[in-house]
Structure formats: structure tokens, C-alpha cells
N, C-alpha and C positions, 0 to 999 in steps of 0.2 A: 504493498499500499504505499509506503513513503517513495518509493520513484513516483510512483505514480501521481501523489499529491505534489512533489517540485514540476513532473511536465504542465502537470491542471493549472498551478497556480501560475509560472511562468509564462503560459501560453494566455491564459485569458488576460494578465496585465498588461501582456504586449499587445494588443489589437486596442486598448484603450481609445489610443489616439485617432484609431479608424473612424470609429463609432462615434466621436466627442460634436457635440451640440451644445449649446450653452443655451443656460437660462439663467435672469437675473438675481434672483431671491431665494432662498430657502424656502420649505416650507414650513417651519417652525422650527424653535431651538434646538427642540427634543423631542422624542413621538416615545411610546408604550406600543406593544405587541402582544398578541396572542398566536402560536400557532400549533396547530396540529398535525402530528404524524403518524403516517401506519409503512412499515417493513417487515425486516426481513432480519436475522440473524446471519453473517455471511458463514459457511464452514469452511475457513479455506486451510484447515486440516482434517482429517477424517474423524479423529476423535470428539468433533465438535457437533458431528450430525446429530449425536444423540439430543443436544440443546433445543434443534429449531422444531421442538415442538407444535407451536402456532406463530401467527403473525407478531409481529412488535406494535401495539399501538402507543401510542407518546404525545405529550402537552407541552411546549415552552409557552414562559415569560421573558420580554424581553424588555428595559430602555438602554435609549440610547439618545447619545449628542451629534446633530448633525455640524459639519464645518460650514465656512464659507470662503475658504482659500487666502486666509492671515496669514497663513506661512506656506512658506515656498512649497512643499512639501503633499499638504493638502492638493495645492493648484498641480501639483505631477500628476495625482492621481486622481484628479476628477471629483476632490472634494468627498472623502468617503468618512461615514457615519462610526462612528467609536461604541460599543454599548456590551453592556451584560445579560448574558442568557440565563434563566435557570430551568431545565428542562427535568421532567419526569420521564420513566419507560417502563411498561409493562414487559417482563426479558424474554416474555415467550414459553417461561418453563415455569411456573412458580413454585416447584419442590427445586429445581438444582439452580434455580438462577435469582427469581422473586424478582423483586423491583430496580430499577438505575434510577439515579439522580445526577444529574449534571450542573457545575458551575462553571461559567468559560465567559472573560472577557473575549471580545469578538470587533476585527474591523468588517466594515461592507465595503466591497473595492469598485465602485459602480465601470460598469461597460460604457457608457456615456451620460451627459448630466440634459438627456431632455428631458422636458415639463410632465409626461404627461405616462410615460411606460418607458421601461428601461430594463436590460438585464444589468445581474448582481452577483456579485462572487464574493461569498462570506469564508474568513478565516479565522479561527476561535481555538485557542488552549486554554487548558483549567485544570479543575480537580473532576474526580467523580466518585461516587459510594455505589457499592451491588449490594446489595441485602443478604445472600448466600453465594457461599464459597465452598471451594471444594475442602472436604474432610478425609482422612481418609478411613474414618468409622462411618459417618452419615452420608457423606457427599461423594461418592468417588467419581460418579462419572460428569463433575465438574472439570473438565478439564481445562477451563479456558483462563480462570482467575483464582489464586491464592490469598489476595488480601481484600477487603472491605475498600479501601482509599485506593483510587489508582489515577492515575494522570488521562487527561484529556484530549485529544485532538479530534476538530470538526473543520470542515468544509463542507460546502454547498454552493449551487447558483442555482439561483429564482429570478423570477421577468416580476416586476412589478406592476400594477396598471393604476394608473389613481382614479378613483370614485368620484370622491368631492376633494373640494377646496382643502381639505386637511386629513383626508383618509388613502390609505392605498391598499391592495386587494394583493396578494402574494402566491406565487405555487412556483414550487420548487423539488428539489430534489439534492440530496446530499449523502454524506457517511458522519457517522459515529464513532469515534474508537476509543476505546480503554484500555489501558495498558499498566502495569505498575512497574516497566523496568528493568523484572528481574529482581528487584526488591524482594519477592516473593514466589514462592513457586508454588502452581505452576502461573505460566503468565504465557500463554498462548495467544488473549487478549481477545476483545470483544469487539466486532466490528459489525456496527448495524449501518445496515441502508433503509432510506426512508424517503417517501414522496411526501411533500408537505403544502398545506396551507395555512396561509397568514393573513391576520387583518393588523394594519397600522394604522395608528393614531398620533398628531403631531400637534402638540402644545407649542406655547411659549412666541416671543416676539419673533420675525420674520430678519432674517439677516441678507444686507445686499453682497452679494458674491464680489469677492474681488477679482477681478480680470486683468492685473498686472502681468506684464507677460513672464514666465519664467525663464532666467537668464542660464543659458546654459555654465556650469562650471568649470573650469579645467581641469582636468584629468591628473590625477595625483595617486601614485602608487605607496605602499608602507609595509614596513615589517612590521607582525605584532607577535607577540607571546601569550598563554595563558597556563596555566594551570589548574587543574580541578579536581575532584576526589569525587568516591561513590562507595556504594556496598550492592552486595546483591548473590543470589543464593544459585542453588544448585540442584538435581534432583540427589537423596529425597527429597519429598517437600518440608518434612522436618528435620533438615539439614543446618547449620551452621549458616553465617553468613560470612558475606568474604568483603576483602576490602580494595578497591579500587583506584589508584592513581596515574596522571593522567596531564602531560606536557605538551604542548604542540606548540611549531614554532611554524607561521605563514607569512606569505609575501601576498599582497592585496592590489589589484589594480582596480581602480573605478572606469564604469562603464557608462557614461553620461552622469544625470542626476538619479535617478534611481536605483543604481545597483553596483555593485561590485563583485569583481570575479577571483579567484586565488589559489593558489598551491600549499598546500601543508606538508610540515615533517611531523608524523602526530608519533607520538610514545607512550604507550598502555603497560602499567605493571598491575598485572590481575592475578591474586592467588589463589585461584580456582584453579589455576591450568594446572597446575603443580597436582593438585587432590583428583584432576581429571588423568594426568599422565599417570599417576601411581594405581590408580583402578584401574587404566588399563594395562598395568605392567608393566611400562616404559621405564628407562634408566631415567633417574634423575639427576642434576650436573648443578642445580643449584641457582644463584639469580635469574637466570636467562630461563630457567624455564619456564617462567611466570612472564619474560619479557616481551611483547609484541611491536612492531616498529613498522610505520607505515605510509605511505605516499596518499595523497589526496586532494581532490580539484574540487575549488567551493565557486556557489554562486550564493552571492548575497542580496535580498532586497532590501531597501533602504527607505522605512516610512519615520522620518523624522531622526529623533535619535535612538527607535528601536530597529535591529536588525533580524532578519529570518534568514537563517542560511539553511543549503542543504550541499551535503557534502557527498560525493562518492570515494571509497580509495581503496586499496589492495595491501595486502601484508610483504613486505620485501622480507620479513623475517617474523617468523612464528614456530614457535617447536609444536604447537597444539597444533593438529589439520585441518580435525574433523568440521569446523565452522566454514570451511574452506578458506579462501585466499581476498573474499571481498568483502566488503564492509561501509556501512553506511551510517552518516546523523543526518539527526535535525537538528536545529540549534536556534535558539532564540537568545539576542544581545540587548542586555541595555547599557548603552554609552554614555560616559561622565565624561567629556572632553577627551584626555588621553587611555583613561581607564573605562574598562567595559564590565558588568558582569555577567554570567552566562550560565544554560542552561542546556543540555546537547541531549537527544538520545539515540545513542548506538544501535546500531541493529546488525544482524546480518539476514539481506532480506526481511522478510514479512517477519520476522523471530528478535524480540527484543534481545541484547547482550545486557546490557546497562545503564542507568543516566546517572550524566557527569553533572555537579553543580563547581563551576568554578570562577578566576577571578583571572584577569586580562589585562594588559598595558600595549599601547604601540611605542617600540620604542624609537621611531623616526617616522617621519614621511615629509613626502617634498611634491611637488608639481612637475607635471611630464613635460616637457620642452618638446 
């Protein structure tokens, strides 16, 4: 799902300028919306099929704030709205999964700024709760989730049709993903695909939209360093947690005003690897048993001081081979001048490896001549 999300997000945002058309005022300063969902659990592993007992109904409540182009990045993205959603799902198997709740902030990226109708792409990251989780005694058929608290990734594409001066009807489809990043086992995750129908009502003072032309920024390149840590579990589910340490060194290059690309040298120290090797009867050699070194490419989408990164990499050194040679990371960064905080989900294809929490700095930055 992670590579798919990258292509959807980059593709959707790249066509914004094609369909752009101007409006003069926001509909209102704020909005509230109610949304009904109906869908199903995607069985991305055969062991998840027993959880597909019934379709999944859901209900969402959202609050959002419109933007009017006061900041340059808002004009770059056709004045997106930012909001927060509270969602409830009947997960389709009352005995094995029960109810799911999700809370996540999101950004709505319009594909045009037409007044009466438009397509909008929504992307959100937050927290989720699952009522019934794996238990070796009472719920062994739940091979999806081993923790009540999980991370959430949500994305959808919806069409907005204006009904009245202050109200909009929305129709769309999307995916909500629950995962604990292997903090607990099992962690195959829940992928919920839904169609949705929503009613949105705007309120508050209308704001004039700033049409000041966005000036193309000078291209630059920078060197970055960040360190992070995390925890993970491996099978069996009742086993202990293992520590993770990460250090990455990157060269980033700007691409216009909206995005950057980069090359990274990634160093992972994962002390669960020696445990796996020992179980397999492999010879242990010490520090290097738990070390992985990788090279990766990055694409970063900048929304003001917030960066959304998508990494694809391969291991140039790893004694443990059973995960394959390719890894991915979905990253969120919040920049504070030269410093930044980050949260990354590292995966091997659709299987989470661990979640990283870290801090980084820009070592040097210079304009491209």
C-alpha cells in the first residue's frame, strides 16, 4: 500500500495546475461535515480472510479551517483546507475485531479552485483504536492486530458539489490503514476500503483569496543528518521488545516550490536480527549481526514547514536476508529553521518493520547556480 500511496499522492498533486480555475472568496472560514462510509476489509494476506465476515459501515465527523493564500505554500497547493476527523467503524467481525475508532488531522488538496464543483485529495495521519485484538487463548484468529492503540494513515479522493451558498455534498472513495509498526505482534494491519457520502456546512466570515503570483524560489541543495530510535517485536507475540537505532545522512535537492528529492545513506541497528539468526541456527559474529546499511532515494512534498517523504531503498549490507533487499519508508517531518522532528514508518513492501521517532538537522545549505 505504501508505494501505491506515493504514486497516488504525487500524481494527484501534479495535475493541480492543469485544472486550476480562480474563485475570489472562500465559502467560509470554517466548516463541519458528517460522512457515512461503507466498505470492506482488504485481505492482503490469506490469514486475514477469516476476518472478512461482513461489510464495514462507518461514520465520521470533521472540523476544518479553510485557507486563503496568505502563505505562499497555500497558493502553491490551491488553498487547501486543514482539519481533524473522528471516525467510527464496525470492523465487520464483532467477535474477532469489534469496533475501530480513528482520530487524525488531515489536509484536503483541491485539484482546482472552481466555485461550484471540484475534485479533492485528502491525506491524513493520526491514531486509531481497535476493540478486539489477537489473544493466544481467546482470539487466535485475529492475525491482523496485536495492540489496541495503532497508527492511522488515511487517503481518499472525493468530488465536491455545491448545494447552497454555504453547503457542499461530497462523494468519494478511500482507504484507512491501521498499523502499530511492529511495536506489538501480530501486525499485518487493517486496510479498510470504503466509498463515502458526506455533507459539509461552512460558517464564519468569508475571506478574500490572495492572488499574489507565487515567485519561483531559487533551487538549492542541502546536507542533512538525523538520528532516531524505536521498539519492535518479533514472533512469538508474547515475546520481548527489541531496540532500534537509526542514523541517516542525506543530500536533498529542491524541485520548484513544492518538493525536493534526495539520496540517503541509511544505517539501521536492529537487535532483533541476531535473535532471528540464532533461532535459524546461523553463526553469530557480534555487532554486525544487527547492522543494516542501505541506500535510498527520497521524494519530499513540502506543505509550509511540514514535509511528507517517501523513501525507496535497498540494503548494501545485511546479514539477515529473509526480509529481502528492498525497504520503504513513509516519513513526516516538522521543520524549525535548521532543525526538524520526524516520524518514519519503515516497511518491507506491505509489512511494517518498525516506527522511528527522531530529530535531525540541516548541516549546510546552498543555492544552486
